[in-house]
KOLKE-196046 format. One record per residue (C-alpha): x, z, y. Coordinates in steps of 0.2 Angstrom, whole numbers, plus 5000, padded with zeros to 4 digits. Last residue first. Example, Ala and Ser with C-alpha at 12.3 -4.5 7.8 and 13.67 -1.06 7.14 Angstrom:
2
506850364995 506250394978 
END
This chain:
110
494454145126 494853985135 493353925146 492653765140 492853585143 491753465134 491853315122 490453215112 491553095102 491552915102 491852795087 492552625089 491652465093 491752285088 490352155090 490552145109 492252075108 493352095124 492552255131 492552335114 491252465114 491652645112 490252705123 491052815136 492852775134 492552585134 493752495123 494952365129 495852245117 497752245121 498452175104 499552325101 499452455114 497652455113 496852455130 495852615136 494352605146 493452685160 491952595167 491752545186 491752365183 493352375173 494352545174 496052585167 496952675153 498452605144 498552645125 499452775116 497952875111 497352705104 498752705091 498052745074 498452575066 497052475057 497452315067 495852255075 494952415073 496252515082 496152695075 496152835087 494252865087 493552905105 493653055116 493453075135 493753215147 493253225165 494653295176 494353185191 495953085188 495253045170 495553145155 495953065138 495753115119 496152995105 495253055089 495953055071 495153065054 495653195041 493953275040 494553425050 495153315064 496953275069 497053245088 497953115097 498453125115 498053005129 498852965145 498152895161 497653065168 498853195160 498153315147 499053475144 498053565158 496453535149 497153655135 497153575118 495953515104 494753655102 493453605089 491553625092 490453625077 490853595058 490253415059 491353375075 490953405093 492653395102 493353535114 494553525128 495153695135 495053785151 
END
C-alpha cells in the first residue's frame, strides 16, 4: 500500500504506508515546490496538510506532536505549539488561521 496526495497534476505517490509511524509525520516536496506534512493515525488513516507553520513561516509541521482534542486529530507545531486539525486544517488555537489540507488516499502498490 502507498500513500498518495491529490495535487493539480493528479495523484502523487508519497511513500509506502508502512513507512509512516503513528504520531510522527513526514514532509513531502510537491511538484509545485510546496510541501505537505503527511501523517497516519493508529487506525492506519492517512492525513496531509501544508507543512508551513503560518505563525512562523517555517516548514516544520511534519515534525509536530500529534494528538486528539474533542475527538479530532491534530498536530501541534514544534515551534509555538499551535494545534492544527488534520481533517480541516483549522488552527484550534486561533480560528482565523488555517493551513491547506490535501485529499489523501492509500492505494495498492503497482
